[in-house]
C-alpha positions as CSV (number, residue, x, y, z in Angstrom):
1,M,-33.3,-41.2,38.6
2,V,-35.1,-37.9,38.5
3,G,-38.7,-37.8,37.5
4,A,-39.4,-41.4,38.3
5,A,-43.3,-40.9,38.7
6,G,-43.6,-39.3,35.1
7,Y,-45.1,-40.9,32.0
8,V,-41.8,-42.1,30.3
9,S,-40.1,-43.5,33.6
10,P,-41.3,-47.0,33.3
11,R,-39.4,-47.5,30.1
12,H,-36.3,-46.2,31.8
13,L,-37.0,-48.5,34.8
14,K,-37.4,-51.5,32.7
15,A,-34.4,-50.5,30.7
16,I,-32.1,-50.5,34.0
17,Q,-33.5,-53.6,35.2
18,D,-33.0,-55.4,31.6
19,T,-29.4,-54.3,31.3
20,G,-28.7,-55.7,34.6
21,N,-28.1,-52.7,36.7
22,Q,-29.5,-51.3,39.9
23,L,-31.4,-48.1,40.8
24,I,-30.0,-46.6,43.8
25,S,-32.3,-43.6,44.5
26,V,-35.1,-41.6,43.0
27,Y,-35.9,-38.0,43.3
28,D,-39.7,-37.0,42.4
29,P,-41.9,-34.1,44.0
30,S,-44.8,-36.6,43.4
31,E,-45.2,-39.1,46.1
32,S,-46.8,-41.6,43.4
33,L,-44.1,-44.0,43.0
34,G,-45.7,-47.4,43.5
35,I,-44.3,-48.3,40.0
36,L,-40.9,-48.7,41.7
37,D,-42.2,-52.0,43.4
38,Q,-42.2,-53.6,40.2
39,Y,-38.6,-52.8,39.4
40,F,-36.6,-51.7,42.2
41,P,-38.5,-51.5,45.6
42,E,-35.3,-50.9,47.7
43,A,-34.4,-47.6,45.9
44,A,-34.1,-44.9,48.3
45,C,-36.9,-42.2,47.6
46,F,-36.9,-38.3,47.9
47,S,-39.7,-35.7,47.1
48,N,-37.0,-33.0,48.2
49,F,-34.1,-32.2,45.6
50,E,-32.1,-30.8,48.5
51,S,-32.3,-33.9,50.7
52,Y,-31.6,-36.1,47.4
53,A,-28.6,-34.0,46.5
54,E,-27.2,-34.3,50.1
55,Y,-27.7,-38.0,50.1
56,H,-25.5,-38.5,47.1
57,N,-23.0,-35.8,48.3
58,Q,-22.4,-38.1,51.2
59,K,-22.3,-41.4,49.4
60,N,-20.7,-40.2,46.3
61,N,-22.0,-43.2,44.6
62,L,-23.4,-42.2,41.1
63,D,-22.4,-44.0,37.9
64,Y,-25.3,-42.8,35.9
65,L,-28.1,-40.0,36.5
66,S,-31.4,-41.0,34.4
67,I,-33.5,-37.8,33.8
68,C,-37.0,-38.4,33.1
69,S,-38.2,-35.0,34.3
70,P,-40.1,-32.2,32.8
71,N,-38.2,-30.7,30.1
72,H,-37.3,-27.3,31.6
73,H,-35.5,-29.2,34.4
74,H,-33.3,-31.0,32.2
75,F,-30.5,-28.6,31.7
76,S,-30.1,-27.8,35.7
77,Q,-30.3,-31.4,36.3
78,I,-27.9,-32.7,34.1
79,C,-25.3,-29.7,35.4
80,W,-26.0,-31.3,38.8
81,G,-25.3,-34.7,37.7
82,L,-22.0,-33.9,35.8
83,E,-20.8,-31.8,38.8
84,N,-21.4,-34.7,40.9
85,G,-19.4,-37.3,38.9
86,A,-22.2,-39.0,37.0
87,N,-22.5,-39.7,33.4
88,I,-26.2,-38.7,32.3
89,I,-28.9,-40.5,30.5
90,C,-31.5,-37.8,29.6
91,E,-34.7,-38.1,27.9
92,K,-35.5,-36.0,24.8
93,P,-34.9,-33.1,24.4
94,M,-31.6,-33.0,26.1
95,V,-32.7,-29.0,26.6
96,I,-35.1,-26.7,25.1
97,H,-32.7,-24.0,24.5
98,P,-29.8,-24.6,22.0
99,E,-27.6,-21.9,23.7
100,Q,-27.6,-24.3,26.8
101,L,-25.8,-26.9,24.9
102,E,-22.5,-24.9,24.9
103,R,-22.4,-24.6,28.8
104,L,-22.9,-28.7,28.9
105,K,-19.9,-29.0,26.4
106,I,-17.8,-27.2,29.0
107,L,-19.1,-29.3,32.0
108,E,-18.5,-32.4,30.1
109,Q,-15.0,-31.5,29.5
110,Q,-14.5,-30.5,33.2
111,S,-16.1,-33.4,34.6
112,G,-14.9,-36.1,32.1
113,K,-18.3,-37.5,31.9
114,K,-20.7,-37.9,29.2
115,V,-24.3,-36.5,28.3
116,N,-26.3,-39.1,26.7
117,T,-29.9,-38.9,25.3
118,I,-32.7,-41.1,24.1
119,L,-33.4,-41.0,20.3
120,Q,-34.9,-44.3,20.0
121,L,-36.3,-44.1,16.5
122,R,-32.9,-44.4,15.2
123,L,-32.9,-47.9,16.6
124,L,-36.1,-49.1,14.7
125,P,-34.8,-52.2,12.8
126,N,-36.2,-50.8,9.4
127,V,-34.7,-47.3,10.0
128,S,-31.2,-48.8,10.3
129,L,-31.7,-50.7,7.1
130,L,-33.0,-47.5,5.5
131,K,-30.0,-45.5,6.8
132,K,-27.6,-47.9,5.0
133,E,-29.7,-47.5,1.8
134,I,-29.7,-44.0,1.8
135,S,-26.2,-43.7,2.1
136,T,-25.6,-45.5,-1.2
137,R,-27.8,-43.4,-3.2
138,E,-26.3,-40.9,-5.9
139,I,-25.0,-37.7,-4.3
140,G,-26.7,-34.7,-5.4
141,K,-30.0,-36.3,-6.2
142,K,-32.6,-35.6,-3.5
143,A,-35.2,-38.0,-2.5
144,N,-39.2,-36.7,-2.4
145,V,-40.1,-37.4,1.2
146,S,-43.2,-36.7,3.3
147,I,-43.7,-37.7,7.0
148,N,-47.0,-37.9,8.8
149,Y,-46.6,-38.1,12.5
150,V,-49.6,-38.2,14.7
151,T,-49.2,-39.0,18.5
152,A,-52.7,-38.5,19.8
153,R,-52.9,-36.7,23.4
154,G,-56.3,-36.2,25.5
155,N,-57.2,-33.2,27.3
156,W,-54.8,-33.6,30.0
157,Y,-51.9,-32.5,27.9
158,F,-52.7,-29.0,28.0
159,N,-53.3,-29.2,31.7
160,S,-50.2,-30.3,32.6
161,W,-46.3,-28.8,31.8
162,K,-46.4,-30.4,28.4
163,G,-49.0,-27.8,27.4
164,R,-46.8,-24.8,28.6
165,E,-44.5,-23.8,25.7
166,E,-42.2,-22.3,28.4
167,Q,-41.7,-25.5,30.1
168,S,-42.0,-28.0,27.3
169,G,-41.1,-26.1,24.1
170,G,-44.3,-26.7,22.5
171,I,-45.4,-30.0,20.5
172,V,-42.7,-29.2,17.9
173,T,-39.8,-29.8,20.5
174,N,-41.9,-31.9,23.0
175,I,-43.0,-34.3,20.5
176,G,-41.4,-33.4,17.3
177,I,-37.7,-33.9,18.4
178,H,-37.8,-37.4,17.4
179,L,-39.4,-36.6,14.0
180,F,-36.6,-34.0,13.3
181,D,-33.8,-35.9,14.7
182,L,-34.8,-38.8,12.4
183,L,-34.9,-36.7,9.2
184,I,-31.6,-34.9,9.8
185,W,-30.1,-38.5,10.8
186,L,-31.2,-40.0,7.4
187,F,-30.9,-36.9,5.0
188,G,-28.4,-34.9,6.3
189,T,-27.9,-31.0,7.1
190,V,-30.8,-28.5,7.0
191,E,-30.7,-26.0,4.1
192,E,-34.1,-24.4,4.2
193,V,-37.2,-24.4,6.5
194,K,-40.8,-23.5,6.1
195,V,-43.5,-23.5,8.3
196,N,-47.1,-23.8,6.6
197,D,-49.8,-24.5,9.0
198,Y,-49.8,-23.9,12.8
199,S,-52.2,-24.4,15.6
200,R,-52.0,-25.6,19.3
201,K,-52.4,-29.1,18.3
202,K,-50.5,-29.3,14.9
203,I,-48.1,-28.2,12.6
204,S,-46.7,-28.8,9.2
205,G,-44.2,-27.4,6.8
206,F,-41.3,-28.1,4.4
207,L,-37.7,-28.9,4.7
208,S,-34.8,-28.8,2.4
209,L,-32.1,-31.3,3.5
210,E,-29.0,-32.4,2.1
211,R,-30.4,-35.5,0.4
212,A,-34.0,-34.8,0.4
213,N,-37.1,-32.4,0.2
214,V,-39.4,-33.2,3.1
215,E,-43.1,-32.2,3.6
216,W,-43.8,-32.9,7.1
217,S,-46.8,-32.9,9.3
218,L,-46.9,-33.2,13.1
219,S,-50.1,-33.5,15.2
220,I,-51.5,-34.6,18.6
221,D,-54.9,-34.2,17.4
222,E,-56.7,-37.6,17.7
223,G,-59.0,-36.4,14.6
224,D,-56.1,-36.9,12.4
225,L,-55.5,-40.5,13.2
226,P,-56.3,-42.7,10.0
227,L,-59.3,-45.2,10.2
228,E,-57.0,-48.1,10.6
229,C,-55.7,-46.7,14.1
230,I,-59.4,-46.1,15.2
231,E,-60.0,-49.7,14.3
232,K,-57.2,-51.2,16.2
233,N,-57.6,-48.6,19.0
234,T,-54.2,-47.2,18.5
235,R,-53.5,-43.6,19.3
236,Y,-50.4,-43.0,17.1
237,Y,-49.6,-43.2,13.3
238,R,-46.2,-42.5,12.1
239,E,-45.5,-43.0,8.4
240,L,-42.4,-41.8,6.3
241,L,-42.9,-41.8,2.5
242,I,-39.5,-41.9,0.5
243,D,-40.3,-41.5,-3.3
244,D,-43.5,-42.9,-2.5
245,Q,-42.3,-46.1,-0.7
246,S,-44.0,-46.3,2.7
247,Y,-42.0,-47.2,6.0
248,R,-44.0,-47.4,9.4
249,L,-42.2,-46.2,12.4
250,D,-44.7,-47.1,14.9
251,E,-44.1,-50.8,15.5
252,G,-41.6,-52.1,18.4
253,M,-41.2,-48.7,19.9
254,E,-41.9,-50.2,23.4
255,K,-38.7,-52.0,23.4
256,L,-36.4,-49.3,22.3
257,H,-35.4,-47.8,25.5
258,T,-33.7,-51.0,26.6
259,A,-31.8,-50.8,23.2
260,C,-30.8,-47.0,23.9
261,Y,-29.6,-48.0,27.3
262,R,-27.5,-50.9,25.7
263,E,-25.7,-48.3,23.2
264,I,-25.2,-46.0,25.8
265,L,-23.7,-48.2,28.4
266,A,-21.4,-49.8,25.5
267,G,-20.1,-45.9,24.8
268,N,-22.1,-45.6,21.7
269,G,-25.2,-43.3,22.9
270,P,-26.0,-40.1,21.0
271,G,-24.5,-37.2,22.9
272,I,-24.5,-33.3,22.8
273,I,-23.1,-33.1,19.3
274,E,-25.6,-35.6,17.9
275,A,-28.7,-33.9,19.7
276,A,-27.8,-30.4,18.8
277,P,-29.2,-30.3,15.1
278,S,-32.7,-31.5,16.1
279,I,-32.7,-29.1,19.0
280,E,-31.8,-26.1,16.9
281,L,-34.2,-26.8,14.2
282,C,-37.2,-27.4,16.6
283,H,-36.2,-24.0,18.2
284,K,-36.1,-22.1,14.8
285,I,-39.5,-23.9,13.9
286,S,-41.3,-22.8,17.0
287,A,-39.9,-19.1,16.5
288,M,-41.3,-19.2,13.1
289,A,-44.5,-20.5,14.0
290,A,-44.8,-17.9,16.8
291,G,-44.4,-15.3,14.1
């Protein structure tokens, strides 16, 4: 694993453990790796990537490389993993820049390995049922959809790499990748994109998709949380409305990484082709927002 001291790594550590696998080694420039004691205390630890790479060059024992590092490192670390004979399990977004995907396709073919990514909203039980229902709808009749996606973040966010657009891709890519992947997965290809309002903490717009017209709103501002979240002391609210019928997307999220790992280990994980449309859309929306 690379990036084991990060925010999302505990979900990956638990998924590795829950699927009966072993974590061989960890690379992270941070030395705050006490979380490993709960899962894999015997894992070899490195704070220098060159030492980490040399360790595996000698042992040649990688089956999977789990990437939980900051977004701007994903591309180079995926390349390294493929070149060293590992399948990849990469946190979203797989890459920030769409053109990097073509290089990964070539490396995949050369290595015979696969780049998998984590797109956990697809595995929510109510979403799986919704996907089946939408597939039976009349062709050519678009649904009217709105989605309000709030994941509140504190002041720390903009003092970290996440708040630097060149490293995270901005909130559209870093936070919104799940939202846009879900919309494309449910409602088909993108036909039209509009950005209505944009600020550092929030953005909204319109999408015309193959099977839906979508008004969307994405925010990390806690002021956008509804009263019910404040009363429950929760910092997220994700609601999808389809023809005025509500679907909540914020229940059961904590278990989805293990479900993603099971799909990946069974050979069914989303790869480069599946990840590409939302990465391309996020890149386009960010460019439009930047003016």
